[in-house]
C-alpha positions as CSV (number, residue, x, y, z in Angstrom):
1,X,220.7,140.2,308.1
2,X,223.9,138.4,306.9
3,X,226.6,140.1,307.8
4,X,226.3,143.0,311.1
5,X,230.4,144.5,310.0
6,X,230.8,143.8,314.1
7,X,233.6,141.2,314.3
8,X,235.9,143.1,311.3
9,X,238.6,143.7,313.7
10,X,238.5,140.1,315.1
11,X,236.7,139.7,317.9
12,X,233.5,138.3,318.8
13,X,230.8,137.4,320.9
14,X,229.5,134.7,322.7
15,X,225.9,133.3,324.3
16,X,225.4,135.2,327.5
17,X,228.6,137.4,327.4
18,X,228.7,140.6,327.0
19,X,232.7,140.9,326.8
20,X,234.2,140.1,323.4
21,X,236.6,137.3,322.6
22,X,239.5,137.2,320.2
23,X,238.1,134.9,317.2
24,X,241.9,132.8,317.5
25,X,240.6,132.4,321.4
26,X,240.6,128.6,322.6
27,X,236.7,129.0,322.7
28,X,236.8,130.6,319.5
29,X,239.0,128.1,317.8
30,X,236.4,124.9,319.4
31,X,233.5,126.3,318.2
32,X,234.8,126.7,314.7
33,X,235.9,122.9,315.1
34,X,232.6,122.0,316.1
35,X,231.0,123.6,313.2
36,X,233.4,122.3,311.1
37,X,232.0,118.4,311.7
38,X,229.0,119.3,311.7
39,X,229.3,121.1,308.8
40,X,231.2,118.3,307.0
41,X,228.8,115.8,308.4
42,X,225.5,117.2,306.1
43,X,228.0,116.5,303.5
44,X,228.2,112.3,304.8
45,X,224.7,112.9,305.7
46,X,223.5,113.6,302.0
47,X,225.7,111.3,300.2
48,X,223.5,108.8,298.2
49,X,224.9,105.9,300.2
50,X,224.7,107.1,303.7
51,X,221.4,107.5,302.6
52,X,220.6,104.0,301.0
53,X,223.0,102.1,303.8
54,X,221.3,100.9,306.7
55,X,222.5,99.7,310.0
56,X,219.2,97.8,311.4
57,X,216.2,99.7,310.3
58,X,217.9,103.2,310.6
59,X,220.2,104.9,308.0
60,X,223.7,106.1,308.1
61,X,221.8,109.7,306.9
62,X,219.1,109.2,310.1
63,X,222.5,108.0,312.5
64,X,224.2,111.3,311.0
65,X,221.0,113.6,311.6
66,X,221.2,112.7,315.7
67,X,225.2,113.0,315.7
68,X,224.8,116.3,313.9
69,X,221.5,117.7,316.8
70,X,223.7,116.2,319.7
71,X,226.8,118.5,318.3
72,X,224.7,121.6,318.7
73,X,224.1,121.1,322.2
74,X,227.9,120.8,322.9
75,X,228.2,123.9,320.8
76,X,225.7,125.9,322.9
77,X,227.5,124.5,326.4
78,X,230.5,125.9,324.8
79,X,229.2,129.1,324.2
80,X,228.0,129.1,327.8
81,X,224.1,128.4,328.1
82,X,222.6,125.5,330.4
83,X,222.7,122.5,327.9
84,X,225.1,119.3,328.3
85,X,224.9,116.3,326.5
86,X,222.6,113.4,328.6
87,X,224.5,110.2,329.7
88,X,220.9,109.0,327.6
89,X,223.1,110.1,324.5
90,X,227.1,108.7,324.6
91,X,224.8,105.2,325.5
92,X,222.9,106.0,321.9
93,X,226.3,106.3,320.4
94,X,228.1,103.3,321.6
95,X,224.7,101.0,321.5
96,X,225.1,102.2,317.2
97,X,229.0,101.3,317.6
98,X,228.7,97.8,319.5
99,X,226.1,96.7,316.6
100,X,228.4,98.1,313.8
101,X,231.1,95.7,315.6
102,X,228.5,92.6,315.5
103,X,228.4,92.8,311.6
104,X,232.1,93.5,310.9
105,X,235.0,90.7,310.8
106,X,237.3,91.9,314.1
107,X,239.9,94.8,313.3
108,X,243.4,94.2,313.9
109,X,245.6,96.6,312.2
110,X,244.8,100.2,311.2
111,X,243.3,100.7,307.3
112,X,244.5,102.8,304.6
113,X,241.1,105.4,304.4
114,X,239.1,104.6,300.9
115,X,237.4,102.2,299.3
116,X,234.2,104.3,298.8
117,X,233.6,107.7,298.9
118,X,231.7,107.6,301.6
119,X,233.7,106.1,303.4
120,X,236.7,108.0,303.0
121,X,234.3,110.7,303.8
122,X,233.5,109.3,306.9
123,X,236.7,108.8,307.4
124,X,237.9,112.7,307.2
125,X,235.1,113.4,309.1
126,X,236.4,111.2,312.1
127,X,239.9,113.5,311.2
128,X,237.7,116.7,312.0
129,X,236.4,115.1,314.8
130,X,238.9,114.5,316.9
131,X,240.5,118.1,315.8
132,X,237.3,119.4,317.4
133,X,237.8,117.0,321.0
134,X,241.1,118.6,320.4
135,X,240.2,122.0,320.9
136,X,237.1,121.6,323.2
137,X,239.8,119.5,326.3
138,X,242.0,122.6,325.3
139,X,238.8,124.8,326.6
140,X,237.9,122.6,329.6
141,X,241.8,122.2,330.7
142,X,242.3,126.1,330.3
143,X,239.3,126.5,332.4
144,X,238.0,129.1,330.1
145,X,234.3,127.2,330.2
146,X,232.8,124.9,332.0
147,X,232.3,121.6,330.1
148,X,230.6,118.2,331.4
149,X,232.2,115.3,331.0
150,X,229.5,114.1,329.3
151,X,229.8,116.3,326.2
152,X,233.9,114.9,326.2
153,X,233.0,112.2,325.9
154,X,230.2,112.2,323.4
155,X,233.2,114.2,321.4
156,X,235.4,111.0,322.4
157,X,232.7,108.6,321.0
158,X,232.3,110.2,317.9
159,X,235.4,109.8,316.3
160,X,234.8,106.1,317.2
161,X,231.6,106.0,315.3
162,X,232.3,107.4,312.3
163,X,235.5,105.0,312.1
164,X,232.5,102.3,312.6
165,X,230.5,103.4,310.1
166,X,233.7,104.1,307.6
167,X,234.4,100.2,308.0
168,X,231.2,99.3,307.6
169,X,230.1,100.8,304.6
170,X,233.2,99.3,303.2
171,X,231.8,96.0,304.2
172,X,228.2,97.2,303.1
173,X,230.0,97.3,299.6
174,X,232.0,94.5,299.4
175,X,235.1,96.2,299.9
176,X,238.3,94.5,301.4
177,X,240.0,96.9,303.2
178,X,243.6,97.9,302.6
179,X,246.3,97.5,305.6
180,X,249.6,99.7,305.5
181,X,252.8,98.2,304.0
182,X,254.7,100.2,306.6
183,X,257.5,100.1,303.9
């Protein structure tokens, strides 16, 4: 069944909780933001460049798929399930970022988004990931739900990964990135 009519008045329930919460609550906002970044990453994952571009022997699509799996773990944790990201998952994402940095010239400034379509998509994904991180941090700070330090760290690394993939996409495509003129 694709609809239940149970949320028609702006209330919903989350995992392990008999109590209804407002769909505008901090937890619902955070879950929605995580869903938004996960969905947008689906668009990045299936992009033709993402399928063909590789870091070592791993396609960008495979990297993004693992990230999507990890985001479901964070969503489950946020909804009250006894789940959280392991430290190994943080190290995996850091290893990917480190490998990207070895392929890129030293980054000394901000860049204007664009270059290739996929690079621009990764930049949009980065900003959505940052919003999701802010929403999850809000829930954590308000004490509405316990969020593990590992999950918070993973969300922080995620935006770095997406920034790195945007830069690497342009680099592998021979695109010279443009810096802002501030004029």
